[in-house]
N, C-alpha and C positions, 0 to 999 in steps of 0.2 A: 806429636802432628795433634793431639788433641789440645795444647795449648795456644797452635797457632789459629786452630780453628774459632779458639776462644776471644781470639785477641779480634781476626775478622768481623767475627758476628758484634762485637763490643764498637768498634771502629766504623760499621755501617750503621748502627742505633746511633751512633752518636751525630754522626752527618746526615742521617736522616731527622733529630731533632734539630739542627743545625739548618736544616733545608723547612721543616716543619716550623720553625719560629721566626727566623728571618727571612725568609723570602715574600712574606705577605704582600710586600710591594712590586711581587713581579706579574701585576696585572699588564694586563693589553691596554691601549687607548681607547678611548672611548666610543672611539666612529667606531673600530672593530665592532662594539657589541650590535651597532643598527647592522653593519651588515652581517653579522651571523643570525641577526632575525631573517634579514632581507632572503637570506641565504636558502633557507626552510619554505618561504614564501614564493620565491623563484623554483625551487623544488617541486613545489603542488604544482604550479603552473607549466614547468616543463616537462615535466614524468605524468602525474595523477591526471589530469585533464585530456593530453592526447589520446594516453591509454584508455581513459575511459570511453569516448568517444571513438575509437580505433575501428576500422571496419575491414573485412575482406575485402581485395579485389572483385568486383563481381563477372561472374562471367556470361559472355555471348552464348549467341547462336553458332558461331563463327570458332568457338572452346569446345564445341557438345563434344562429350566422350557418353561413352555407352552407359556408367555411370557414376556419372556425376549429376549434383545440383546446377540447373542453369537460371539464374536471375533474371536474366532479359525475359525468358519465356513464361516467368512467373510473374514479372512485370506487368506483360500483354495482358494477362489474365485479371488481376490486379484492377487495371485500368477498365477493361470493360466491365467486373464485375461494379465495380465503383461507379460507375457512370448511368448503371440501372439509376442510380438516384436514393432516394432513401427508404430504407427496407424495411420499414416495419411490421412488423409480426400482425397478420391480418391483411395487408394490402398487396395489391397486385404486384406489384414492384417483388416483393419476398414471397408471396405464395406461388406467382406463375412465372414472372423473369428471372428471377436466382435460381430457382428452383431448375428453369429450364439449360441458365447457364452451365451449370453444372451439371446435371443430366448429360449435356451434351459431354463437355470433357471428359466426365467416366466414359463416355460412349468411343470418345477419340481413343482414348487409353484403351479399352477393352479392343478394338479395331486391330492395336499394332502389338496385345500381349503375349507375351511369353508362353504360347499354350500347353509347350511340353515341360512346362517349371510350375506354373499357376492356373487354378479356375477364380474367375471374377464373378461373385455374384453382385446386383445391384440392386435395393431394396427402397422404396419409396414407399412412407406409411405416415397416416395420422393419428395421432394420440391425443386421448382426454384423460382427465384426473383430476386429483385434488392433495391438496397436502398443506401443512400450515406450517409458518415461516413467520415467527414473532406473534404478535397479536393479528396478524391479517391469515386467512384463509386462501389459497390460490385455489381456482376453479379454473381450466385450460382445457377447450373443445377444440379438435380438430385442427392443434398445430402439426406442423411440419417433420421429419426426419429422412435425411438421405443419408442410409448408410452401406457401406460398399466391402465386402469381404473377399481378401482375396488371400485362398488357400492353395498351399505349398502341395502338389500332385505326391511328393513323396511322404509326405508326413500322416499320420494317424489322430495328431494331438485334439483334443478336445479343448484347450486351455487356449482363449484369444487374448490379442493384445487389442487394445482402444486407444483411438488416437482421437481429439474429439475437438472442435473450434464452430464457433456458429457465424451464421452468413445475415442474420437479422439484425436492423438496427434500434439506436434511441431514437426520438422524435428529434427532426431536422437536422441529420448527419447521413450523411452518405457513406461513410463509415466504411473508409482504404486501410485505416489502421486497426478499428475496433469493430469487428474481427475480419475484414477482408481480406486484409495481410495474411494471418495464420490461415485462412480458407485454401487461399492460391498456393501456400506455400506446401499444404498438405494434398491439394492437387498434385504440385511436380516433386513431391515423393513418392508420391502411388507412381506416377508415371515413371520413373526412375527405377522403383523397386521390379515392378508389372513387367517392363520393358527389356529387365536385365536377366540374363543365364543367372540363375543363384539358389543354396540353397536355403531354405528355411526351416526351422522345426516348428514355429506354430503359426495359425491363421493372423492375419493381420485385419481388424474392422476401421476402416476408417467412417466416422461420424460427421456429417455435416447439419450440424443443428438450426431449426430456424425459429427456435422461439428459447433465446437467452435473457437478453435485456430485460424484458418485462417479468424477473421471478425465477429465471431457470425453470423452464418449464419443458423445455422439449426434451433436457436432458432426464427429468426426472421421467418423462414419459417411457424415452428408451428402455433407460435402467430398471423400472420397474414393468414393462409390458411387451418390452422387444421381444423376438425368439433367439437371439443372440447373445441376449445379455448374462442370463446364468452361466455363460462361457467365458465372460469377459473375465480375465484373472487380474489383469495390470490396466490402468487408466495412464495416457501420457494425454495432458489438457493445455491447449493453447488459447491465450486471450492477452489483452491489451488494455493498460493504462495509460495509454501515450500513443505514439505514430514514429515509427522509427528506432532506429537506436538497436541495442544490441536486445536479445529477451535473457529474464533474470528468471532462475529457479528461486521459486521464492516459498514454495510448498514441496512436501517427500512424505513417503508413507500412508497414514501414520505407522510407527511400530516396524517399519522393511526399512532397516538400512541397506540390504543389500541394491535396494534401489537406486542410491545415491553412488555405490562402486561403480555401475554400469553407466552413470552419467560421466563420472570420471575417468572413464576407460576410453569412450565414445565419443565423446562432444569434444566437438574441434576447439571450440572457441566458448571456454566456462567464463561463468557471469552468475554467481549464486552465493547465499549466505544465508545460515542457520536466522541469524537476525531479522530478517525480512519476514521468514514462517514466524518466528513466535509477537514480530508487531502484527503482523497479518491477520492471526489468530487472537490478539488482543481486541480486534474491532476499533484500531485506530486509522486505517483505511476504509473511504465509503464508498465499497464495492465488494462485490462477491463473484465469485466462480462457479461455472458447471461442476467444479471438482467437489465442493461439497457436498453436492446430491448424488455422484458416484461413490463417494464413501460411506453417504447418511443411508443410502437408500439400497445401495448394492454393493455395500462391505467392499468395494475395489478400493487397492490400493494403488498410488501410483505416482507422478511428478507433474506439477502444476509451473507453467510459464508464461511469460505474458511482456509484452513491451511496455516500455516504461519512460521512455526518452519523449519530452515535447507534451507531457500531461496537455497541455493549452489546447490545446485544440479537441480534445479526448471531447466526445459526445458531442462535438459542435460541426455547424456547417464549413468550417476550413478542413475539417479531418479529409483530407482529398491525396490521390496515389499520387498526387504534385509534388510532393513535402516530402514522400519515402525515400529515401537514396536506396538504391538498388544492393549497396553495398551490403541493407539492413535485412534486403532479402535472402543475398548470400550468406549470409552469419546463418541466420536462423535455420535457414535450409540446409546449409553445412551439416548443423547442430542434429537439426531433427531427422535428416537420413541416415546417419551412422547411428544415434541413439535408438530409433526403429528396427532398424537391421541388427543393432546386439540384442533390445529387449526379444524379437522374434525369435531369436536363440538361447533366451536365457532356462537353462533348466531348473531354477525357480519356479518357474509357471506352471509348471506340472504338480507342484505339491507347495502353495505361495504359505500355509499356514503354517507350515512346519521354516518357516523363516521370519518368524514374525514375532522378532526378538529385539526389543527396546525402540528408542530413536538414532538418528544420527545427528554430529555436529558435520558443518561443510561451509568455504567459502572458498572463494578464489582470490590469486593476489594479483590485481590489474591485469584480468582478464589472460595472463601467461603460463598460472600453476592452479591446479583444485587441488586442496586437502579436504579429504574427509575421512575421519575413525566416531567410532561407535561413542556412545554417550557414557558407557558403563567405562573406554580408555579415558573421555573427556576428561572425567572425575578424578580418576588419577592422576591426571598430567595435571589439571590443576591444583590438586591438594600436593602435588609432589613440586610443583613448582612453588608455590606458596611457603612449605617448607622450608624449600632449598635458601631460601630469600632471606629468611628469618635466620637462618643459620650463617648464612654470607653475613648478615650486618650483624650479625654477634660476634663473628671472628675479625669484622671490620673494625669493631668497635674496641676489643682487645690489643689488636695492632696500632690504635691510636694510644692508648693506653701506652702499650710498650714503649711508644716513639716517641709520645710526648712527656712533660712533668706531670702527667696525670694519674689520679688512679682509674679501675675501670667504673666504681662508682662514681666518679667524678667526671667521665664520661658519660655515662648512663644519665646524670642527673642531667645535664646538658642535650642529651640527645632528648630525654621529656620535654624539655623546655621549647624544644625545637619541634620536636612533635604536634605541641598546641599551636605555634605560628604555623606550619603547614596544614596541618587540621582548619584554621579561618582560613587559606590562601586556598584549599580545597573548595569548603565551602562558597567562599567567595566566587570563584570560578564561576559556579554551579548557578550562583542566585544571583550577579548581575546581570547576568544576560536575561534572566527572567524577569527583574527591575523593570529593566528596559521596556519587556515586551509587554507586560503590565501596565507602565506609564503611556506608551507610546497609543495603546489600548483606550486609554483612560480619556484622553485628547482626542480620539476619533480618529488615529492615522496607523489602524492594523493595514498592513500588505503591503506597506510602501517599496520593499524589497522586489512586489510579484513580476516588475515588467526590467527590475532592475536588480538582479542577482548579488551583486558585488557590494550591494548593501549589506548586504547578511554578516560582511566581515565586517565592517564599523561598528555595526547596532549590535553584534550579538558576539561576533569572535573577540577583538577588540578588550572588550570590557567581560570576558570573561579572563583573558589575557593578564589585565590588571589585576582584576581580584587575583590571581597565580604569584602573579609578581612584587603586588605592593607589600603585604606584609612579612613577607622573607628578607623586602630589598630594606625596609624601615629597621626591619630588627638587624640584621647584618650592618645597617649604620650606626647603630647604639652600642651593639655589644664590644665589652672589650673583656677578653680570656685571654691570657698570658702563656698559659698551660696548651689552650689548643688552639692550633691557625686559624684564619681563615680560609684555608683551604678544608681543613676536616670539618671545618663547622660545615662548610659546603655540600661535604660530601652527606651529613648526618642529615641536612636537609633534603636529601633525595633518597637517601635510605627512610626518612620519615613518607617520601612520597609513595618508596616500594611496600611500606607496612599500612598503608592506608589502602595500596590495590589489592595487599593481599588477604586485608581482612575481606574487600570486597569479593574477591575470588571466590574465598571460602564460603561467604555468606550466600552469594549467587548461586555456588554449585548445590551449596547443601539443601537450598529452597528449589532447587531441578530446571536453572536456567542456563541452557545450551550457550546462549546468549553470552557467555562472562568467559569464553573464549578470545573476547575485543579485548579483554584488564589482560590474561596472559599473556599476551603477544609482547607488551610493552616490557610487562613485568619481566617475562624470562629472559627478554634481550638486554635488560639491565642487572639481570642476575648474571648470565655469561660476561658483560663486560665487568662487573663485580671480579667475579671467579679470575679473569685474567689480570687485571689489575692488583690483587692479592698475592698471584702467582708470581707476577717481577714486585719490581721496587718502584714501577708507577703509583701504585695508592700512595708511598708517603713523598711522593718528592712534589709537594706543591701543587700547583695546578695540572702535573700532567697527566694524572689520569680522565682529564676530560675529553682528551683526544679518543680514546677509544671507545669513551660513554656516549659521545656526539656520532661518531663511526657506528656503534651497536643501535642508536635509535633512526637510523635510516632508513629500515625498514619497518619497526611501526609505526613511524610518521606515514609513510606512504601508504602502508595497509589502513591505518583510522583513518586518513584524512580523504581516500578512496571510499571505503565504506557508509562514511557519515557524508561523503558528497552524494552519494548514489542517492542515501534516504531525503536528502535537503533536495534534490532534484525531483525523487517522484511527492514530495510531498509539499513543495512550493505550488504548483498548481491545483493540489486537490484543496488548499486553502479558498481557492474562489467557489470550488462547491460543496463543501462540506458544513453550509447552514450558517446564519446567522450570529446564531444561539452560542458556536465555539468559536474562541479566540484562539487559531491556528497559529498566530505568530506564536504562541507559549512554545508548540513542536518547535519549530523552525529554532527560538530561541533556546530550547533545550537543546536539540541537536549538536547547537553550534556549541555551545557550553562543554556536554561528552568528549566532541571532537577537537573541541581545545585541550583540554583537560589529559585526553590519551596523546594527544599528538605532541601539545609543550609540557607535557605534565613532567620529566625531567629533562629540559631542556630549558625552559626560562627561567629557574631558577640559577643558569650559570650565566646567565647577564651582569651576576656580582661576580664572575671569573674578572669583570673588564674594570676598568676606573669607572666612575660616574655611571652606573649603573640606573640612578634614578631619570637620568635621560632618556633609556629607553621606555620607562612606564610613564615619561609625561607627554615622549611621541605615540604613545598608545590611547591615552586621554585626548591628544590632539585630534586624533584618524577618528575616533568618534564623538569629538564633538561635529566634526565638518559631516560625518554622517548624520548625524541627529539633522543639523543643519539642512541638508541637501533632503534629508526626507521629509521633514516639516515644512519646510519654505520654499522649495523649488518644483518643477515637475517632473525632475526626477522620481522625486516619490511618490509622484501620480501613480496610482496600479494600474490603471489598464493601455492599453495600449491599442488601435480598430488591426484587426484577421491576427495579430502573431499573439495577443495577451489579452484578449479582453475581456469584460465584465458580462458574466453570464445572469440572462435576467430571464427569470421563469415566471408566467403569472397565466392566470386561465380566464378568460372573456365568459363570466358566469351569468345563467340565470338560474335563483331560485325560487321553489315555490313551495308556501307550507298548504297541506291539506289538514282539517281538524278530523275529529271524529267522525261527524255527520257529512262529511265528503265536500261541507265548503272548503273553498281557496279562502285561506285570510293574509297571506302576504305574496306578492309579486315583487322581486326588486331583481335589475341587472348592474353590472361593474365589473370590476378586474383584480382578481385576487391574485394580490404577490406573494411567492414563498422564496424569499430574498436569500441568495445563495450563499453568499458572504456575509462578511462582517459589516462592513460597510452601508449595506440594504441598500437604500436609494440615497445617500448622502454625493455617490457622484454625478447622480441624475440632476443635482441642483444647479440651477444655472442653467441647464440643456433646452432643447426647443420642445420637450415632452413635457406634458402639463399635469403635475400630480398634488395640485390643488387637493384638496380635501383627504386625502389619503392620511387614512389612520388604520389603526390597530383593531385585531378583532380580538382580542383578547375576552372581552366583558360578552362577545357572541358565542365566544367557544365556552364560559360556565350558564350561558344560558338556553343553549341549543346544541342538540345532538349534532357529533362532529363540526360544530361552528353554526350550524346551518348550511351547510357550503359541499360543494364540489371535491375535495381532497380528493388527490388523485391517487396517490403511492403511499410508502410508508414515509418516507421523505416529506410530505405535505404534511401528515399526523404527528410528523415528530416534531415538528418545526413551526405547527400551527399557532403556537402561539406567540412567535415573533411574526406570522405572518401580517400583513396589510392590507387593506380592503379602497378601493377609489369608485365609488356608485358614480354609475351613468343614469341621463335621464330616457333617454332610449333604449327599450328593452335589446338583449342582448338576441338575436335572429339564431334558432339552433338549427344546423342541415337536418337533413334527413339521412337514417331513419327517424322515426320519434323514436325519445326512450319511454316508455309506458311498464307501467306496474300495474297488473287485475289480480284480485281476489276473487279466485275459482270457486273454493268451495270451504265452508267453517263446517268439521264434524267432530260430533261428541265421544271422545276415546273411551272415556271413564266418567265420573262423577265431577272428578277434580282435573282433569285434562281434555283440552279440545285442540284438534290439528288444523290449522290455518294452509289453504294451500293457494300458491300462487305462480302467475306468470310473469316476464319479464320479458321484453325485446329491448333492440335498441341497436348504439355501434358496437365496434371489435372490440372497445374496452367499458366495462359497466362495471360498478361498485355497488354491493349493498351494506347498509347499516342497521343493524338489528339490537334493538335494545328495549327489552321488558321493562314491566313498571315496577318498581320494591318488591309488592307483594308477590309477584309473577316470578317464575324461572322458567327456564328453556328444557325441556326434558327431552328434546329430540327434536331433530331436521333429517332432510335427503342429502344433507351435507356430511364431513368427516367426524364421527361422533366422538371422538376422541378427543377433538378440539372444544369440549363442550367442558370438558373437566378443567380447561384452565381458562377461566374466564377473563375476560382483559378487565384492566385496575382502572377502577370510577376515575374519570366519566368517561372511559374510551366506549364504545358498543361496540359488537360483535363485526367484521370488515372482513367482508367475501369481497374477494376480487376477482372477477370475471375477462376472460381475456380467450376471444374466437380466433379461434385460426383462418384455415383457406374458407369456411364455411361459417355464417351467421344463422345460426338457431333460435329460435324463442326456447329460455329456460325454466321448465317447470320445476318447482320446489316448494318443501312445505316446512312447518314450524312447530313442532307438539308444545306447547303451552300447558304450565301446570300451576295452578291453585288452591290455596287450603277451605278456603271456603265454595269452590266451584262459580263463583258470578262472572261469567265473563260476557255480561250487557253491558261492560264496562270499559271504557280504554285498556285494555291490558299491553300494547305495543304498540313501540315507534319502528316504523319502517321507512326507509330514506334509499332512493336509488340515484345514481349518478352516471351519465351518460356523457362520456368525452369522444368527441370525434376530431381525431388529435394533426390530422392532415391538412385536414380543413383550415384557409386562411381567416376564417370569420366572415362578418358582414362590412359592409363600406367603411364605417364609422369605426370599426377595429381594425380594418386595416389602415387606413388615416393613421390612428393611434399608435400603431405599431411602426407604421413610417417615419414617428417625428425623435425616435429614439438615437441617440448618438450615434458615431459611428464604431465607438467602441464595443458596443454594447453588443451582445449575440444572446436572440432571444429563442425561448421556446414557450411556445404558446398555440391557444390554439380554443374552441366554444366548447362551453363545457354548462350541461344542465342538472340541477338537482331538486329531487322532487320528496317534501316529506308527510308520511301518511301517518294515520293513529287508527290503529286498528282497535 
């Protein structure tokens, strides 16, 4: 029996040797290679795209069930709320009309309350406060919150679940998506819960806050001052960076992974990724949410979810209810309703500190299934997969040496050579799209894909695929090894890709990146296919093993392209509002490169299993060349379109006045201050009707004057000031009422070296104070947040006090204590600038005429503003 087994073993090895050495010509015809690539492209468009945009059927009032979310009712509320108009904090539309609308809806819900099950309390409150945010100190006065507490009658729990969103708007938008959508979803969820017979363990607080857009103000007021805030243990925060589509879970915890377990258990339509959480916390996204305030000032963990589709209309006049599909409301409503019900019965709310254990890794697969596990489990999985892959690669190489006429050392030496080639491929796959992005930017052609996203494929994906395929294809065209077959060489290339990914997984995991799971998915799939091929004879039968490999890469391809497409959808519109200093093409290029490497890393080398693989590489070059031509030389590459994807043009109608130490007015000038939102700045406007002759940089003014001597509105204006431009006008800008005034009320000596200056400031809803002492003077105290003085701004920036009024505009009194070693205060010691912004005013006749001259693809955000600089 033993002799027979030995004979069979020898025969199988000999047969394998024959296969390995003599079937190198069993490659498929070259046209199959093109079909192979097209298959994966079609898979993306046939599966990933439909699932990404898939929405549930919206329920109508005719479908109404006692305990279901009805999208039609929510849509009617959204239509009414949106049509109130621009709900800027401090405006009548926000402080009166929107508040009355929400209170009216809450009254209707209370009238239909299941009073045997719940008590419902409605609280309208105003809050005033101050907090630091970067280099800015935010001061807010009388901003409004509408809080509703739904208390189960059978419960004695003092642990509340908080659900939050905001109803205020950015300037010049009706804010249907951001965040009227979430407000009306909350109203419908509250209605369903309050009118349904059900038992809940914990009270629920629904917070409709009226001041989020200008600095996250109302949430800060609630969490630091409201009577219910100390009892809120978990928050579900709802916001938007787009309009319509599915809401994504992009922040969790922190340090409460059990929350993600509830998301998995109760959410019907999951859409989430740890990758979004880590990218958002890097500051790449030019936005923030109330979630920060609840975490920072209330130590409240939770879940942060937002709309992300169609970010082109975000914060613009086109953010209307008419563009939001009702299926989107149904999607978010279904998810929020079940999630709130689940969390309102969570035993963890009784003692959340007991469940504070690390972070979670989470992601969904095409919205069909949700995966989550703890960070510790993720580390075990990552290290285990990486280690197992390396072991299987060693076994594979041992099999190659046993089957071929080569020693293990000989196979290893070839493997090292292939690894070098594959590293070159890997680097080129990442670098070539970045080179294209830099090149396009150098020629003033940024954002060519903005209105034609398909250009991303030709401009960035194809160069990445060229980088991945060219070195290995050249290697196989010149390598001659009679001992190791071409099929084995191709396996060595894939092993090399696996080694690179395994090292990346180990490094990322050791660094603490939970996003490393995106490398583990293709790596684990390759490990499974390799293990299967090793357990069968497929490993040694020419290219037979490629079938299992292709099959194993379907799921990694679908997931990798799905998650990368998600970020392309999010970041592409953001490129037009990230400021002109930032080359956002690089972000898209890097995303495309990472997506290509993850989706095609184990697939693109397989073109060498076909005849003439160079034709595939040439085809990729051709697609790239055509895309470059379309982007640079045709209207297809022009970034902007009217209504659907316009250019955001932000500018102020400025009047600046400089008052000297003796009180005389030394300078009074007017013009338009442009804070360009995208890389192309004013280039798209050239050749249109708008006259920008004389537009010039303010960089020299910024070097000479405090805050450039201009009414810089917020931190975005401050950050982008060196890229901003000014267009002078002869006619003085007419500033609306009420006038912006700064009055010195008193000067008091505190001691021999310290003096107190007291001031009164009045003006419109939005004011800023710029405070800068002279070099030999320090600010030792003031009436604002004293701890902020310990973090002086980086020169040449002054202290920036940003003041927002809510329902009432009242004069603000403040003081500044100045300390000077010699005690001489009869000389200039302080520069103090005040700016007033009249955001809802169209401006004077000349300003209105100027605004009307902009092309149809321009989306304007502009208003009158005054700046007055004083020296004391």
